[in-house]
NULUMPA-456397 format. One line per 4 residues: number of its first residue (from 1); their letters; for each residue x, y, z of N, C-alpha, C. Coordinates in nm, 2 decimals, padded with zeros to 4 digits. Example, Ala and Ser with C-alpha at 12.3 -4.5 7.8 and 13.67 -1.06 7.14 Angstrom:
BEGIN
1	AS	01.32 -00.57 00.78 01.23 -00.45 00.78 01.32 -00.33 00.78 ~ 01.28 -00.22 00.71 01.37 -00.11 00.71 01.29 00.00 00.79;
end
This chain:
BEGIN
1	XXXX	01.13 01.23 01.43 01.10 01.08 01.32 01.06 01.12 01.15 ~ 01.09 01.04 01.10 01.09 01.11 00.97 00.94 01.01 00.90 ~ 00.86 01.11 00.83 00.71 01.04 00.78 00.73 01.06 00.65 ~ 00.63 00.99 00.62 00.56 00.93 00.48 00.56 01.07 00.40;
5	XXXX	00.54 01.18 00.45 00.53 01.34 00.41 00.65 01.36 00.37 ~ 00.76 01.32 00.43 00.88 01.40 00.39 01.01 01.30 00.35 ~ 00.95 01.19 00.26 01.01 01.11 00.19 00.97 01.13 00.11 ~ 01.07 01.21 00.02 01.07 01.22 -00.14 00.95 01.23 -00.18;
9	XXXX	00.89 01.30 -00.14 00.74 01.32 -00.24 00.73 01.31 -00.36 ~ 00.83 01.36 -00.46 00.84 01.37 -00.57 00.83 01.24 -00.67 ~ 00.87 01.14 -00.58 00.89 00.98 -00.65 00.80 00.96 -00.71 ~ 00.66 00.95 -00.66 00.53 00.92 -00.75 00.47 00.99 -00.79;
13	XXXX	00.49 01.15 -00.79 00.43 01.25 -00.87 00.53 01.25 -01.00 ~ 00.63 01.18 -01.02 00.69 01.23 -01.12 00.70 01.09 -01.23 ~ 00.62 00.99 -01.14 00.53 00.88 -01.24 00.40 00.87 -01.25 ~ 00.32 00.94 -01.18 00.19 00.95 -01.17 00.14 00.89 -01.32;
17	XXXX	00.09 00.96 -01.40 00.03 00.92 -01.51 00.07 00.82 -01.60 ~ 00.19 00.77 -01.51 00.24 00.63 -01.61 00.19 00.55 -01.47 ~ 00.19 00.56 -01.38 00.12 00.44 -01.27 00.05 00.33 -01.35 ~ -00.06 00.33 -01.42 -00.15 00.24 -01.44 -00.07 00.14 -01.55;
21	XXXX	00.03 00.20 -01.61 00.10 00.12 -01.72 00.20 00.04 -01.62 ~ 00.23 00.09 -01.53 00.34 -00.02 -01.45 00.30 -00.14 -01.34 ~ 00.14 -00.03 -01.27 00.08 -00.13 -01.17 -00.03 -00.14 -01.19 ~ -00.09 -00.23 -01.33 -00.25 -00.22 -01.34 -00.30 -00.30 -01.23;
25	XXXX	-00.42 -00.30 -01.23 -00.50 -00.34 -01.11 -00.51 -00.53 -01.16 ~ -00.46 -00.59 -01.06 -00.46 -00.76 -01.08 -00.57 -00.85 -01.04 ~ -00.60 -00.94 -01.08 -00.75 -01.00 -01.04 -00.70 -01.05 -00.88 ~ -00.58 -01.12 -00.86 -00.58 -01.15 -00.72 -00.61 -01.07 -00.62;
29	XXXX	-00.53 -00.94 -00.63 -00.57 -00.84 -00.55 -00.70 -00.81 -00.50 ~ -00.79 -00.79 -00.62 -00.95 -00.79 -00.62 -01.01 -00.86 -00.60 ~ -00.92 -01.03 -00.60 -01.04 -01.09 -00.57 -01.03 -01.14 -00.39 ~ -00.92 -01.12 -00.40 -00.86 -01.15 -00.21 -00.99 -01.01 -00.15;
33	XXXX	-00.99 -00.91 -00.19 -01.03 -00.78 -00.10 -01.19 -00.79 -00.14 ~ -01.22 -00.88 -00.22 -01.38 -00.87 -00.24 -01.41 -00.98 -00.14 ~ -01.33 -01.08 -00.12 -01.39 -01.20 -00.04 -01.38 -01.10 00.08 ~ -01.36 -01.02 00.14 -01.36 -00.95 00.30 -01.46 -00.87 00.28;
37	XXXX	-01.57 -00.83 00.20 -01.67 -00.73 00.20 -01.80 -00.78 00.16 ~ -01.89 -00.67 00.23 -02.03 -00.69 00.13 -02.08 -00.58 00.12 ~ -02.21 -00.57 00.07 -02.27 -00.45 00.05 -02.29 -00.34 00.14 ~ -02.29 -00.37 00.27 -02.36 -00.29 00.38 -02.18 -00.26 00.40;
41	XXXX	-02.05 -00.30 00.33 -01.93 -00.20 00.45 -01.90 -00.09 00.37 ~ -01.85 00.01 00.45 -01.76 00.08 00.45 -01.61 00.09 00.46 ~ -01.52 00.12 00.34 -01.42 00.11 00.34 -01.31 00.18 00.34 ~ -01.20 00.18 00.38 -01.10 00.33 00.35 -00.97 00.23 00.26;
45	XXXX	-00.92 00.27 00.20 -00.81 00.23 00.09 -00.67 00.37 00.13 ~ -00.62 00.32 00.21 -00.48 00.40 00.27 -00.35 00.38 00.14 ~ -00.32 00.48 00.08 -00.29 00.46 00.00 -00.29 00.40 -00.12 ~ -00.41 00.48 -00.19 -00.50 00.45 -00.30 -00.42 00.46 -00.46;
49	XXXX	-00.31 00.54 -00.44 -00.30 00.57 -00.57 -00.37 00.61 -00.67 ~ -00.40 00.57 -00.78 -00.45 00.66 -00.91 -00.63 00.54 -00.87 ~ -00.66 00.51 -00.77 -00.79 00.44 -00.73 -00.83 00.33 -00.83 ~ -00.78 00.24 -00.89 -00.81 00.16 -00.95 -00.88 00.05 -00.91;
53	XXXX	-00.79 00.01 -00.77 -00.90 -00.11 -00.70 -00.98 -00.07 -00.60 ~ -00.99 00.04 -00.56 -01.13 00.13 -00.49 -01.24 00.14 -00.61 ~ -01.19 00.20 -00.73 -01.32 00.16 -00.80 -01.39 00.03 -00.82 ~ -01.30 -00.07 -00.84 -01.34 -00.18 -00.92 -01.42 -00.25 -00.79;
57	XXXX	-01.38 -00.21 -00.64 -01.43 -00.27 -00.53 -01.61 -00.19 -00.49 ~ -01.64 -00.09 -00.58 -01.72 00.00 -00.49 -01.86 -00.06 -00.55 ~ -01.91 -00.13 -00.65 -02.03 -00.18 -00.68 -02.04 -00.32 -00.55 ~ -01.94 -00.32 -00.47 -01.97 -00.45 -00.35 -01.95 -00.43 -00.23;
61	XXXX	-01.97 -00.28 -00.22 -01.95 -00.23 -00.06 -02.04 -00.08 -00.09 ~ -02.09 -00.05 00.05 -02.19 00.08 00.05 -02.11 00.18 00.00 ~ -01.97 00.22 00.06 -01.91 00.31 00.04 -01.75 00.29 00.04 ~ -01.68 00.35 00.02 -01.55 00.35 -00.06 -01.46 00.50 -00.05;
65	XXXX	-01.37 00.53 00.03 -01.30 00.63 00.03 -01.14 00.59 00.03 ~ -01.06 00.63 -00.08 -00.95 00.64 -00.11 -00.85 00.76 -00.06 ~ -00.73 00.74 -00.01 -00.64 00.87 00.02 -00.54 00.81 -00.02 ~ -00.44 00.94 -00.05 -00.27 00.91 -00.12 -00.22 01.06 -00.09;
69	XXXX	-00.11 01.08 -00.07 -00.05 01.15 -00.04 -00.04 01.25 -00.19 ~ -00.02 01.18 -00.22 00.06 01.23 -00.37 -00.08 01.32 -00.43 ~ -00.08 01.42 -00.50 -00.21 01.51 -00.56 -00.20 01.46 -00.69 ~ -00.12 01.44 -00.75 -00.18 01.36 -00.90 -00.22 01.25 -00.89;
73	XXXX	-00.16 01.20 -00.82 -00.24 01.04 -00.82 -00.39 01.09 -00.77 ~ -00.43 01.14 -00.69 -00.56 01.19 -00.67 -00.64 01.25 -00.74 ~ -00.56 01.33 -00.82 -00.68 01.38 -00.98 -00.68 01.30 -01.07 ~ -00.58 01.21 -01.07 -00.64 01.08 -01.15 -00.73 00.99 -01.13;
77	XXXX	-00.75 00.95 -00.97 -00.86 00.87 -00.92 -00.96 00.93 -00.94 ~ -01.02 01.06 -00.91 -01.11 01.15 -00.92 -01.16 01.14 -01.00 ~ -01.09 01.16 -01.13 -01.15 01.16 -01.28 -01.21 01.00 -01.34 ~ -01.12 00.92 -01.24 -01.16 00.83 -01.32 -01.33 00.77 -01.21;
81	XXXX	-01.28 00.81 -01.12 -01.46 00.78 -01.03 -01.57 00.83 -00.99 ~ -01.59 00.95 -01.16 -01.68 01.02 -01.20 -01.81 00.95 -01.20 ~ -01.82 00.88 -01.21 -01.94 00.79 -01.21 -01.97 00.68 -01.14 ~ -01.90 00.73 -01.01 -01.95 00.64 -00.91 -01.92 00.69 -00.80;
85	XXXX	-02.11 00.72 -00.72 -02.16 00.77 -00.63 -02.08 00.77 -00.50 ~ -02.07 00.61 -00.47 -02.04 00.62 -00.39 -01.89 00.59 -00.33 ~ -01.75 00.63 -00.42 -01.63 00.66 -00.43 -01.59 00.79 -00.43 ~ -01.49 00.84 -00.27 -01.45 00.92 -00.33 -01.29 00.92 -00.32;
89	XXXX	-01.22 01.04 -00.33 -01.08 01.04 -00.32 -01.01 01.15 -00.22 ~ -00.92 01.16 -00.17 -00.87 01.29 -00.08 -00.71 01.28 -00.12 ~ -00.65 01.38 -00.11 -00.49 01.35 -00.03 -00.51 01.38 00.13 ~ -00.39 01.31 00.14 -00.37 01.31 00.27 -00.27 01.22 00.31;
93	XXXX	-00.23 01.24 00.43 -00.10 01.13 00.52 -00.15 01.03 00.56 ~ -00.12 00.95 00.56 -00.13 00.87 00.66 -00.10 00.86 00.79 ~ 00.00 00.93 00.86 -00.01 00.92 00.96 -00.04 01.07 01.01 ~ -00.17 01.10 00.94 -00.26 01.22 01.01 -00.40 01.21 00.98;
97	XXXX	-00.43 01.09 00.95 -00.59 01.07 00.86 -00.66 01.07 00.99 ~ -00.67 01.08 01.11 -00.77 01.08 01.21 -00.84 01.19 01.21 ~ -00.76 01.30 01.15 -00.83 01.43 01.16 -00.96 01.41 01.04 ~ -00.98 01.43 00.93 -01.10 01.36 00.85 -01.15 01.28 00.81;
101	XXXX	-01.17 01.15 00.92 -01.21 01.03 00.93 -01.26 01.04 01.09 ~ -01.42 00.95 01.07 -01.47 00.96 01.22 -01.44 00.82 01.27 ~ -01.38 00.84 01.40 -01.34 00.68 01.44 -01.47 00.60 01.44 ~ -01.41 00.43 01.44 -01.53 00.33 01.40 -01.60 00.37 01.30;
105	XXXX	-01.56 00.42 01.21 -01.65 00.39 01.08 -01.65 00.35 00.97 ~ -01.56 00.29 00.97 -01.48 00.18 00.86 -01.49 00.00 00.91 ~ -01.58 -00.06 00.78 -01.54 -00.21 00.82 -01.42 -00.26 00.80 ~ -01.33 -00.21 00.68 -01.24 -00.24 00.61 -01.14 -00.09 00.60;
109	XXXX	-01.01 -00.13 00.65 -00.94 -00.07 00.57 -00.79 -00.13 00.51 ~ -00.78 -00.09 00.36 -00.64 -00.17 00.29 -00.57 -00.06 00.29 ~ -00.42 -00.14 00.32 -00.31 -00.04 00.28 -00.23 -00.18 00.19 ~ -00.20 -00.15 00.03 -00.17 -00.25 -00.03 -00.04 -00.14 -00.15;
113	XXXX	00.06 -00.23 -00.19 00.11 -00.15 -00.32 00.24 -00.11 -00.18 ~ 00.27 -00.16 -00.12 00.39 -00.16 -00.05 00.40 -00.04 00.01 ~ 00.27 00.05 00.02 00.27 00.16 00.08 00.32 00.14 00.24 ~ 00.32 00.10 00.33 00.34 00.09 00.46 00.49 00.14 00.48;
117	XXXX	00.56 00.08 00.41 00.71 00.06 00.42 00.78 00.21 00.37 ~ 00.68 00.27 00.34 00.73 00.44 00.31 00.72 00.53 00.42 ~ 00.66 00.45 00.51 00.70 00.49 00.68 00.81 00.45 00.74 ~ 00.89 00.60 00.76 01.01 00.53 00.78 01.09 00.48 00.96;
121	XXXX	00.99 00.47 01.05 01.01 00.42 01.16 00.88 00.36 01.22 ~ 00.99 00.28 01.30 00.89 00.15 01.38 00.75 00.22 01.44 ~ 00.80 00.28 01.47 00.72 00.45 01.60 00.62 00.45 01.54 ~ 00.67 00.52 01.41 00.57 00.61 01.33 00.41 00.49 01.22;
125	XXXX	00.54 00.36 01.22 00.41 00.23 01.18 00.30 00.24 01.28 ~ 00.38 00.21 01.40 00.30 00.20 01.50 00.16 00.28 01.50 ~ 00.19 00.39 01.51 00.11 00.53 01.52 -00.02 00.51 01.38 ~ 00.05 00.48 01.26 -00.05 00.43 01.15 -00.14 00.35 01.21;
129	XXXX	-00.08 00.24 01.28 -00.21 00.13 01.30 -00.29 00.15 01.43 ~ -00.25 00.20 01.49 -00.31 00.28 01.61 -00.44 00.36 01.54 ~ -00.41 00.43 01.48 -00.50 00.53 01.41 -00.59 00.46 01.34 ~ -00.57 00.36 01.24 -00.61 00.26 01.17 -00.73 00.18 01.27;
133	XXXX	-00.68 00.18 01.40 -00.74 00.05 01.49 -00.87 00.15 01.51 ~ -00.85 00.26 01.60 -00.94 00.38 01.62 -01.05 00.40 01.50 ~ -01.00 00.39 01.37 -01.11 00.41 01.28 -01.20 00.29 01.23 ~ -01.14 00.15 01.31 -01.26 00.06 01.25 -01.38 00.04 01.36;
137	XXXX	-01.46 -00.03 01.31 -01.52 -00.05 01.40 -01.51 -00.20 01.44 ~ -01.57 -00.21 01.58 -01.59 -00.35 01.64 -01.60 -00.45 01.52 ~ -01.51 -00.55 01.49 -01.49 -00.66 01.41 -01.43 -00.60 01.26 ~ -01.41 -00.51 01.26 -01.38 -00.45 01.14 -01.19 -00.52 01.14;
141	XXXX	-01.12 -00.47 00.99 -01.02 -00.55 00.97 -00.97 -00.46 00.88 ~ -00.84 -00.50 00.93 -00.70 -00.42 00.83 -00.67 -00.51 00.76 ~ -00.60 -00.48 00.62 -00.57 -00.57 00.53 -00.43 -00.48 00.48 ~ -00.33 -00.57 00.46 -00.17 -00.49 00.43 -00.10 -00.60 00.34;
145	XXXX	-00.06 -00.51 00.24 00.04 -00.59 00.17 00.15 -00.50 00.11 ~ 00.28 -00.59 00.18 00.40 -00.56 00.17 00.51 -00.63 00.09 ~ 00.64 -00.59 00.07 00.73 -00.71 00.05 00.77 -00.78 00.18 ~ 00.79 -00.87 00.19 00.85 -00.99 00.29 01.04 -00.99 00.30;
149	XXXX	01.00 -00.87 00.40 01.17 -00.79 00.37 01.28 -00.90 00.47 ~ 01.23 -01.02 00.54 01.29 -01.09 00.62 01.37 -01.18 00.47 ~ 01.30 -01.24 00.38 01.34 -01.31 00.29 01.47 -01.20 00.21 ~ 01.41 -01.11 00.16 01.52 -00.97 00.07 01.65 -00.97 00.14;
153	XXXX	01.62 -00.95 00.30 01.77 -00.92 00.35 01.85 -01.05 00.37 ~ 01.75 -01.16 00.40 01.83 -01.31 00.42 01.88 -01.36 00.26 ~ 01.84 -01.32 00.18 01.86 -01.37 00.03 01.95 -01.27 00.00 ~ 01.99 -01.17 00.02 02.10 -01.05 -00.05 02.03 -01.02 -00.15;
157	XXXX	01.86 -01.03 -00.16 01.82 -00.96 -00.29 01.81 -00.80 -00.32 ~ 01.89 -00.81 -00.43 01.91 -00.64 -00.45 01.83 -00.57 -00.58 ~ 01.76 -00.67 -00.64 01.68 -00.63 -00.75 01.57 -00.68 -00.74 ~ 01.47 -00.64 -00.78 01.30 -00.68 -00.80 01.25 -00.72 -00.96;
161	XXXX	01.18 -00.77 -01.02 01.15 -00.84 -01.12 01.11 -00.71 -01.21 ~ 01.19 -00.69 -01.30 01.17 -00.58 -01.40 01.03 -00.60 -01.50 ~ 00.95 -00.46 -01.47 00.82 -00.45 -01.52 00.82 -00.43 -01.67 ~ 00.76 -00.51 -01.75 00.78 -00.44 -01.88 00.64 -00.47 -01.99;
165	XXXX	00.63 -00.34 -02.05 00.53 -00.36 -02.16 00.52 -00.31 -02.27 ~ 00.42 -00.30 -02.33 00.42 -00.21 -02.50 00.48 -00.02 -02.45 ~ 00.41 -00.03 -02.32 00.45 00.10 -02.35 00.57 00.15 -02.23 ~ 00.59 00.06 -02.13 00.71 00.09 -02.01 00.79 -00.01 -02.00;
169	XXXX	00.90 00.01 -01.94 01.02 -00.07 -01.91 01.06 00.01 -01.75 ~ 01.01 -00.07 -01.63 01.05 -00.08 -01.51 01.12 -00.08 -01.38 ~ 01.24 -00.06 -01.41 01.34 -00.11 -01.33 01.34 -00.14 -01.19 ~ 01.39 -00.17 -01.11 01.40 -00.19 -00.92 01.50 -00.22 -00.93;
173	XXXX	01.56 -00.18 -00.81 01.69 -00.21 -00.72 01.70 -00.13 -00.57 ~ 01.75 -00.25 -00.50 01.78 -00.21 -00.37 01.93 -00.19 -00.34 ~ 01.97 -00.11 -00.24 02.09 -00.08 -00.21 02.07 -00.06 -00.05 ~ 02.14 -00.16 00.03 02.08 -00.15 00.17 02.21 -00.12 00.23;
177	XXXX	02.14 -00.04 00.37 02.23 00.04 00.47 02.32 -00.06 00.51 ~ 02.37 00.06 00.62 02.45 -00.05 00.72 02.38 -00.13 00.82 ~ 02.27 -00.07 00.85 02.19 -00.11 00.99 02.08 -00.19 00.92 ~ 02.10 -00.23 00.79 01.96 -00.28 00.74 01.84 -00.28 00.76;
181	XXXX	01.81 -00.17 00.84 01.67 -00.12 00.85 01.60 -00.05 00.76 ~ 01.69 00.05 00.72 01.64 00.13 00.63 01.71 00.10 00.45 ~ 01.67 00.11 00.32 01.71 00.06 00.24 01.69 00.16 00.13 ~ 01.75 00.15 00.02 01.75 00.29 -00.07 01.68 00.21 -00.18;
185	XXXX	01.56 00.23 -00.19 01.53 00.19 -00.36 01.50 00.27 -00.45 ~ 01.54 00.20 -00.55 01.64 00.28 -00.69 01.53 00.24 -00.81 ~ 01.45 00.34 -00.87 01.39 00.29 -01.00 01.44 00.37 -01.11 ~ 01.38 00.32 -01.21 01.42 00.38 -01.37 01.31 00.34 -01.45;
189	XXXX	01.24 00.44 -01.48 01.10 00.42 -01.57 01.14 00.45 -01.73 ~ 01.13 00.38 -01.79 01.18 00.42 -01.96 01.04 00.39 -02.04 ~ 01.05 00.56 -02.07 00.92 00.51 -02.17 00.93 00.50 -02.30 ~ 00.85 00.41 -02.38 00.92 00.32 -02.47 00.85 00.45 -02.61;
193	XXXX	00.76 00.45 -02.58 00.70 00.60 -02.70 00.82 00.72 -02.72 ~ 00.87 00.74 -02.60 00.92 00.90 -02.59 01.12 00.85 -02.61 ~ 01.16 00.75 -02.53 01.25 00.72 -02.48 01.31 00.80 -02.36 ~ 01.19 00.85 -02.31 01.24 00.96 -02.17 01.28 00.86 -02.07;
197	XXXX	01.37 00.86 -01.96 01.42 00.80 -01.87 01.38 00.85 -01.72 ~ 01.34 00.82 -01.64 01.30 00.91 -01.49 01.34 00.79 -01.44 ~ 01.44 00.87 -01.34 01.53 00.79 -01.25 01.50 00.85 -01.12 ~ 01.45 00.76 -01.00 01.42 00.79 -00.87 01.51 00.74 -00.78;
201	XXXX	01.52 00.78 -00.63 01.55 00.72 -00.53 01.48 00.73 -00.39 ~ 01.42 00.65 -00.34 01.32 00.70 -00.17 01.39 00.59 -00.11 ~ 01.39 00.62 00.03 01.41 00.56 00.15 01.33 00.43 00.19 ~ 01.30 00.36 00.26 01.22 00.24 00.25 01.25 00.17 00.38;
205	XXXX	01.13 00.17 00.47 01.18 00.08 00.59 01.20 -00.09 00.59 ~ 01.27 -00.17 00.56 01.25 -00.34 00.59 01.19 -00.37 00.72 ~ 01.08 -00.34 00.73 01.01 -00.40 00.83 01.01 -00.56 00.80 ~ 01.01 -00.64 00.94 01.04 -00.78 00.90 00.86 -00.85 00.94;
209	XXXX	00.83 -00.95 00.87 00.68 -01.02 00.91 00.67 -00.97 01.04 ~ 00.80 -01.03 01.16 00.75 -01.07 01.30 00.77 -00.92 01.39 ~ 00.82 -00.82 01.31 00.82 -00.69 01.36 00.67 -00.63 01.36 ~ 00.60 -00.64 01.21 00.50 -00.61 01.20 00.33 -00.67 01.29;
213	XXXX	00.38 -00.81 01.27 00.27 -00.87 01.38 00.32 -00.84 01.52 ~ 00.41 -00.80 01.62 00.40 -00.73 01.72 00.36 -00.63 01.74 ~ 00.37 -00.55 01.64 00.32 -00.42 01.62 00.14 -00.44 01.62 ~ 00.10 -00.52 01.58 -00.01 -00.53 01.54 -00.07 -00.58 01.66;
217	XXXX	-00.04 -00.65 01.76 -00.08 -00.76 01.86 -00.04 -00.63 01.97 ~ 00.06 -00.54 01.98 00.07 -00.43 02.08 -00.04 -00.35 02.08 ~ -00.10 -00.30 01.95 -00.19 -00.22 01.91 -00.34 -00.29 01.95 ~ -00.33 -00.41 01.95 -00.47 -00.44 02.02 -00.57 -00.51 01.90;
221	XXXX	-00.47 -00.55 01.82 -00.57 -00.64 01.69 -00.54 -00.76 01.72 ~ -00.65 -00.85 01.67 -00.62 -01.00 01.68 -00.64 -01.09 01.57 ~ -00.67 -01.20 01.57 -00.69 -01.29 01.42 -00.60 -01.29 01.36 ~ -00.49 -01.26 01.36 -00.38 -01.20 01.26 -00.34 -01.35 01.16;
225	XXXX	-00.36 -01.29 01.03 -00.33 -01.41 00.94 -00.19 -01.34 00.82 ~ -00.10 -01.44 00.81 -00.04 -01.42 00.72 00.00 -01.51 00.60 ~ -00.04 -01.43 00.45 -00.01 -01.51 00.34 00.12 -01.49 00.26 ~ 00.11 -01.52 00.17 00.24 -01.52 00.07 00.22 -01.45 -00.08;
229	XXXX	00.06 -01.45 -00.07 00.00 -01.41 -00.20 -00.14 -01.41 -00.15 ~ -00.17 -01.32 -00.25 -00.34 -01.25 -00.22 -00.38 -01.41 -00.26 ~ -00.34 -01.52 -00.32 -00.46 -01.67 -00.28 -00.45 -01.71 -00.20 ~ -00.41 -01.65 -00.10 -00.41 -01.67 00.04 -00.26 -01.81 00.05;
233	XXXX	-00.19 -01.85 -00.02 -00.09 -01.93 00.00 00.00 -01.90 00.14 ~ -00.01 -02.01 00.20 00.02 -01.99 00.34 00.20 -01.90 00.35 ~ 00.18 -01.84 00.45 00.31 -01.78 00.47 00.43 -01.82 00.47 ~ 00.54 -01.81 00.38 00.66 -01.91 00.43 00.80 -01.75 00.39;
237	XXXX	00.88 -01.86 00.44 00.97 -01.69 00.43 01.06 -01.73 00.31 ~ 01.00 -01.75 00.21 01.07 -01.79 00.08 01.01 -01.72 -00.07 ~ 00.90 -01.62 -00.03 00.84 -01.56 -00.16 00.87 -01.38 -00.11 ~ 00.84 -01.36 -00.21 00.83 -01.19 -00.17 00.74 -01.12 -00.11;
241	XXXX	00.61 -01.18 -00.15 00.50 -01.09 -00.14 00.49 -01.15 00.03 ~ 00.41 -01.04 00.11 00.38 -01.08 00.19 00.21 -00.98 00.25 ~ 00.15 -01.08 00.31 -00.02 -01.00 00.29 -00.07 -01.07 00.41 ~ -00.06 -00.91 00.52 -00.14 -00.95 00.64 -00.26 -00.88 00.67;
245	XXXX	-00.38 -00.97 00.73 -00.48 -00.96 00.82 -00.49 -00.92 00.92 ~ -00.56 -00.86 00.98 -00.59 -00.90 01.17 -00.73 -00.80 01.21 ~ -00.79 -00.82 01.29 -00.92 -00.76 01.33 -00.86 -00.72 01.44 ~ -00.98 -00.62 01.41 -01.03 -00.50 01.55 -01.10 -00.62 01.69;
end
């Protein structure tokens, strides 16, 4: 089985120092997650990248820990969190993070930024969801944000909106494979100041909403809710975002 640690680890390392230009923290994600927490809660951010969301949430919870496979991302997050005593960041693999965390320790575990689909087999995603289930306290919740691959495949969407600002231009395209379960995610990052171009390709699993829901149910989660945006818009099959929450 292939897992996230084997799936082109250089993909994010090569863009780590530009990550906050590409994906700055957006208020809907912050507001949605803030609505799930209170000052007594312990939170785990699985796939935290450079830690912007974790740090923004830190004043509103008891403690928050971010993990990410990419060491460069974690270094940046640790620097940003210097003055946040309740916030820690560690390098870690999403398929093996029970080793460094205690069971029944977290009130909320978030997995945003389309991180989940870097785990390339449904069996491994089930493993990840099972680990999260063990780490959550009774009544704790998981919150996931990925893209709606049912919509992407049905509509044959081969490119995502280009991200552009004064610093960068980030182009994203898909190549569908024959079985339509794994897809190639091709990106080109153009740095406007230096004109440098950074090209990458990595595989993603095109997990569909119903497949994810089935895995959550099989693992033992309840009260599963699905949205088409962080603004809690009712889930439909004609939007790119997919937000899923579930309770232990």
